[in-house]
C-alpha positions as CSV (number, residue, x, y, z in Angstrom):
1,M,103.3,149.5,105.0
2,Q,103.4,148.2,101.7
3,P,106.2,146.2,100.3
4,S,108.5,147.8,97.3
5,C,107.3,144.8,95.2
6,L,103.6,145.9,95.4
7,S,104.0,147.8,91.8
8,A,105.3,144.7,90.3
9,F,102.5,142.5,91.7
10,I,99.9,144.9,90.5
11,A,101.5,144.9,87.1
12,L,101.7,141.3,86.8
13,G,97.8,140.9,87.8
14,N,97.2,143.5,84.9
15,Y,99.3,141.4,82.5
16,L,97.3,138.3,83.5
17,R,93.9,139.6,83.3
18,Q,94.4,140.7,79.8
19,I,96.1,137.7,78.1
20,N,95.1,137.5,74.3
21,S,96.5,135.5,71.9
22,E,96.2,138.1,69.2
23,E,98.9,140.6,70.8
24,D,102.4,140.7,70.6
25,D,103.1,140.9,74.1
26,Y,101.7,137.3,74.8
27,L,103.2,135.5,71.8
28,E,105.9,133.9,74.0
29,L,103.5,133.2,76.8
30,F,101.1,130.9,74.3
31,D,104.3,129.5,73.0
32,L,105.4,128.5,76.3
33,L,101.6,126.9,76.7
34,E,102.1,124.7,74.1
35,R,105.4,123.4,75.1
36,A,104.0,122.9,78.9
37,E,101.5,120.5,77.5
38,Q,103.9,118.8,75.7
39,T,105.8,118.5,78.8
40,N,102.9,117.3,80.8
41,G,99.8,116.2,79.5
42,W,97.6,117.2,82.6
43,F,98.8,120.6,81.7
44,T,96.0,121.4,78.9
45,K,96.5,125.0,77.4
46,E,92.8,125.4,78.9
47,N,93.9,124.7,82.6
48,C,96.9,126.7,82.1
49,L,94.9,129.8,80.9
50,K,92.5,129.2,83.8
51,A,95.3,129.3,86.6
52,L,96.8,132.4,84.6
53,K,93.5,134.4,84.8
54,D,92.7,133.2,88.0
55,W,96.1,134.3,89.4
56,G,95.2,137.7,87.5
57,N,92.2,138.4,89.7
58,A,93.8,137.3,92.6
59,L,96.5,140.0,91.9
60,E,94.2,142.9,91.8
61,K,95.4,146.0,93.7
62,E,92.8,146.0,96.3
63,K,92.9,142.4,97.2
64,L,97.0,142.8,97.2
65,E,96.6,145.8,100.0
66,R,94.1,144.1,101.7
67,W,96.7,141.3,102.1
68,F,99.6,143.1,102.9
69,S,97.7,145.3,105.6
70,G,97.6,142.7,108.2
71,Y,101.6,142.6,108.5
72,A,104.3,144.8,109.6
73,L,106.6,145.0,106.5
74,K,109.6,146.3,107.1
75,Q,113.4,146.1,106.2
76,T,114.6,143.0,107.7
77,E,118.0,141.1,107.1
78,Q,117.5,139.0,103.8
79,K,117.7,135.4,104.1
80,Q,118.1,132.4,101.6
81,I,114.7,130.6,101.3
82,G,114.8,127.2,99.6
83,L,111.6,126.3,98.0
84,I,110.5,122.7,96.9
85,L,107.5,123.2,95.0
86,A,104.7,120.7,93.8
87,G,103.6,120.3,90.2
88,N,99.7,118.8,90.3
89,I,98.3,122.0,89.0
90,P,99.7,124.8,87.0
91,L,101.5,127.7,89.0
92,V,100.8,125.8,92.4
93,G,104.0,127.4,93.7
94,L,103.4,130.8,92.8
95,H,102.2,132.0,96.0
96,D,105.3,130.9,97.9
97,L,107.3,132.9,95.3
98,L,105.3,135.9,95.9
99,C,105.8,135.5,99.7
100,V,109.3,135.4,99.3
101,L,109.7,138.4,97.3
102,A,107.1,140.4,99.6
103,A,108.9,139.2,102.6
104,G,112.1,140.7,101.0
105,H,114.1,137.5,100.9
106,R,115.7,135.9,98.0
107,A,114.8,131.9,97.1
108,E,116.6,129.1,95.4
109,I,113.5,127.1,94.1
110,K,113.7,123.3,92.8
111,L,110.8,123.3,90.7
112,S,108.8,120.3,90.4
113,S,109.4,118.3,86.6
114,S,105.8,118.2,86.1
115,D,105.6,122.3,86.1
116,P,109.3,123.6,84.9
117,L,108.1,126.3,82.6
118,L,105.3,128.7,83.8
119,L,106.8,130.0,87.1
120,P,110.1,131.2,85.6
121,F,108.4,132.9,82.9
122,L,106.0,134.9,85.4
123,Y,109.2,135.8,87.4
124,Q,110.8,136.9,84.1
125,Q,107.7,139.2,83.8
126,L,108.0,140.5,87.3
127,Q,111.6,141.5,86.8
128,R,110.3,143.2,83.5
129,F,108.1,145.3,85.9
130,D,110.5,145.9,88.4
131,S,114.3,145.7,87.8
132,R,115.0,145.6,91.6
133,L,113.5,142.1,91.3
134,K,116.4,140.6,89.4
135,N,118.6,137.9,91.0
136,Q,116.2,137.4,94.0
137,I,115.2,134.0,92.5
138,V,117.3,131.4,91.4
139,F,115.7,128.0,89.8
140,T,117.5,124.9,90.0
141,K,117.5,121.3,89.1
142,E,119.9,120.1,91.7
143,R,119.5,119.5,95.7
144,L,119.3,122.5,97.8
145,T,122.5,123.0,99.8
146,N,122.4,126.7,100.6
147,F,119.3,127.9,102.6
148,D,118.3,129.6,105.9
149,A,114.7,128.4,105.8
150,V,112.9,125.9,103.8
151,I,109.1,125.8,102.5
152,A,108.7,122.0,100.9
153,T,105.4,120.5,99.6
154,G,104.9,116.9,98.7
155,S,103.4,113.8,99.4
156,N,103.2,112.4,103.0
157,N,106.2,110.1,102.3
158,A,108.0,113.0,100.5
159,A,107.1,115.2,103.7
160,R,108.9,112.5,105.9
161,Y,112.2,112.8,104.1
162,F,111.7,116.7,104.4
163,K,111.3,116.6,107.9
164,H,114.5,114.6,108.5
165,Y,116.4,116.7,106.1
166,F,115.3,120.1,107.1
167,D,114.8,119.7,110.6
168,H,117.7,121.9,111.6
169,V,116.0,125.0,110.2
170,P,113.0,126.8,110.3
171,H,110.6,125.3,108.1
172,I,107.2,124.6,106.7
173,I,106.6,121.1,105.4
174,R,103.3,120.3,103.7
175,K,101.7,117.2,103.3
176,N,98.7,115.5,101.3
177,R,95.5,117.3,101.9
178,N,92.0,117.6,100.0
179,G,89.0,119.6,99.8
180,L,85.9,118.6,101.4
181,A,82.2,119.5,100.4
182,V,79.1,119.5,102.9
183,L,75.8,119.9,101.3
184,S,72.5,120.4,102.8
185,G,70.2,119.0,99.9
186,E,68.8,122.5,99.2
187,E,71.6,123.8,97.0
188,T,70.4,125.8,93.9
189,K,71.8,124.7,90.5
190,E,74.4,127.3,90.5
191,E,75.7,126.1,93.6
192,L,75.6,122.5,92.1
193,D,77.6,123.9,89.0
194,G,80.1,125.4,91.5
195,L,80.2,122.2,93.2
196,A,81.2,120.2,89.8
197,Q,83.6,123.0,88.9
198,D,85.3,122.3,92.5
199,I,85.3,118.6,91.6
200,L,86.9,118.7,88.3
201,S,88.7,121.4,87.6
202,Y,92.4,120.5,86.7
203,F,91.1,117.0,86.3
204,G,90.3,117.3,90.1
205,L,94.3,117.0,90.8
206,G,94.6,120.0,93.1
207,C,94.4,119.6,96.9
208,R,91.9,122.3,96.9
209,N,90.0,120.1,94.6
210,I,86.8,118.4,96.2
211,A,87.5,114.6,97.0
212,R,85.0,113.8,99.5
213,I,81.6,115.1,100.1
214,L,79.2,114.6,103.0
215,L,75.5,114.5,102.6
216,P,72.1,114.6,104.6
217,K,70.7,111.0,104.5
218,S,68.6,110.3,101.7
219,Y,70.3,112.7,99.3
220,D,69.6,112.2,95.5
221,L,73.2,111.1,94.1
222,N,71.6,111.9,90.7
223,L,72.0,115.8,91.5
224,I,75.8,115.4,91.5
225,F,75.5,113.7,88.5
226,G,73.2,116.0,86.6
227,A,75.6,118.8,87.9
228,L,79.0,116.9,86.6
229,Y,77.3,116.2,83.3
230,P,78.9,119.4,81.4
231,Y,82.3,117.9,82.2
232,A,81.7,114.8,80.4
233,E,84.1,116.0,77.8
234,V,87.0,115.1,79.9
235,M,86.9,111.5,78.5
236,N,88.1,113.0,75.4
237,H,91.5,113.7,77.4
238,A,93.6,110.5,77.2
239,K,95.4,110.5,80.6
240,Y,92.2,111.1,82.4
241,A,90.5,108.5,80.4
242,N,93.0,105.7,81.2
243,N,92.8,106.7,85.0
244,Y,88.9,106.6,84.9
245,D,89.2,103.2,83.0
246,Y,92.0,101.9,85.4
247,N,90.1,103.0,88.5
248,K,86.8,101.2,87.5
249,A,88.2,98.2,86.8
250,V,90.1,98.2,90.2
251,F,86.8,98.8,92.0
252,L,84.6,96.0,89.9
253,M,87.5,93.7,90.8
254,S,87.5,94.5,94.2
255,E,83.6,94.3,94.3
256,Y,83.1,97.8,95.4
257,A,79.8,99.2,95.3
258,M,79.9,102.5,92.9
259,L,78.0,104.5,90.9
260,D,78.9,105.4,87.4
261,N,77.9,107.7,84.8
262,G,80.3,106.8,82.1
263,F,83.1,109.2,83.1
264,F,83.1,109.9,86.7
265,L,82.3,107.5,89.5
266,L,80.8,107.7,93.1
267,L,82.0,105.7,95.8
268,E,80.6,105.6,99.3
269,N,83.9,106.0,101.3
270,N,85.2,107.9,104.6
271,S,88.6,108.5,102.8
272,F,89.5,112.3,102.3
273,S,91.5,111.1,99.1
274,S,90.0,109.8,96.0
275,P,91.5,108.7,92.9
276,V,91.1,110.4,89.4
277,G,87.6,110.3,88.0
278,C,86.2,109.3,91.5
279,L,84.4,111.0,94.5
280,H,84.0,109.7,97.9
281,Y,81.0,110.3,100.0
282,S,79.2,109.7,103.3
283,F,76.1,110.7,105.0
284,Y,76.1,112.8,108.1
285,D,73.3,113.2,110.7
286,N,73.6,116.8,111.9
287,L,76.2,119.7,111.6
288,K,77.5,119.1,115.0
289,Q,78.7,115.9,114.0
290,V,80.2,117.7,110.8
291,E,81.8,120.5,112.7
292,E,83.3,117.8,115.0
293,M,84.7,115.6,112.2
294,I,86.2,118.9,110.3
295,I,88.1,119.6,113.6
296,Q,89.1,116.1,114.5
297,E,90.5,115.3,110.5
298,H,91.8,119.0,110.2
299,E,95.2,117.8,109.0
300,Q,93.6,116.0,106.0
301,I,91.3,118.7,105.0
302,Q,92.6,121.7,102.6
303,C,89.5,123.5,102.5
304,V,85.7,123.0,103.4
305,S,83.0,124.1,100.4
306,S,79.5,124.5,101.8
307,Q,76.8,126.8,101.4
308,L,76.0,125.7,105.2
309,P,77.0,127.9,108.4
310,L,80.3,126.0,108.8
311,P,83.4,127.6,110.4
312,N,85.6,129.2,107.5
313,A,83.6,127.4,104.8
314,I,83.9,128.8,101.4
315,A,81.3,129.1,98.6
316,L,80.8,126.1,96.2
317,G,82.5,126.9,93.1
318,K,85.6,128.9,95.0
319,A,87.6,126.1,95.9
320,Q,90.3,126.5,93.2
321,Q,89.9,130.1,93.5
322,P,91.8,130.9,96.8
323,E,92.5,134.7,97.8
324,L,96.0,135.6,98.6
325,W,95.6,135.1,102.5
326,D,94.2,131.7,102.2
327,Y,97.1,129.9,103.0
328,A,97.9,126.1,102.2
329,D,97.4,123.9,105.2
330,G,96.6,126.9,107.2
331,R,100.1,127.9,107.7
332,D,100.7,131.8,107.4
333,T,103.5,131.4,104.9
334,L,104.4,135.2,104.7
335,D,104.2,135.6,108.7
336,F,106.7,132.7,108.8
337,L,108.9,134.4,106.4
338,L,108.8,137.6,108.1
339,K,109.8,136.4,111.4
340,L,112.8,134.6,110.4
């Protein structure tokens, strides 16, 4: 059974795949993109358009039907869901909104101050495509007070607060996670280009961006710098350049051994979280060791990108293009909402 909102989701996907600055239907959107960058310097027009078009590709009819085919979608008691969204990259909360609508619930959404414009606009488009979706979503700047369940995303510190405050209702609390890549040393140029995209798309700010990489011993790190070279223009972005300069200065003062190509740093470190403009790397002996580490540290890993035969690994270049059924933190959001 397909949800009643399916046609609106399909129409939104069509709308996003056909974005064109020359068409009247997109004038409001392009005006919004200018305002989004003024509100948050990380949300460049280019990055916002990338997010919108990637969502357009995700919301294809066949993909939506495949997503919904795994659930018993039926009329259930409508619940009030509280959503607290992150704002590290554009539209990072759209998936939660779609899940709420697909499950037939209502939502009160506390937007991140970093991303206050794009999501309300897309909800406006959904209402245009299907008037039955009106009044299902309310956006607020205030503390959530009326909810039957909560989905909240934030830092590890924020997650502790969320856990305490929302412990009395069903909830999903998401913490810090990062992407991990595992290389064999046999990657093609295209695969290394994909790795570079996984590292630096959205300036590396997403939880699915690759922040740590595992390498076979004697791996030539110049291969990574070579793949990253087309992204050298990130230094033209003031916020990125400031972060890169600051982190480089901290590492120099701390006498860390690092590799630097003028716009990006490689640092041998076992941490899964790396600062802007930096990638952590470490070495492995065999794939069994890698698999054991991934199992042991799964709560710190959002996704694994590799061409190697590792469980649930995705192709290099696809880290920031998740499918609808690739749930954050491995928690099935739609199943959670349907079982309330």
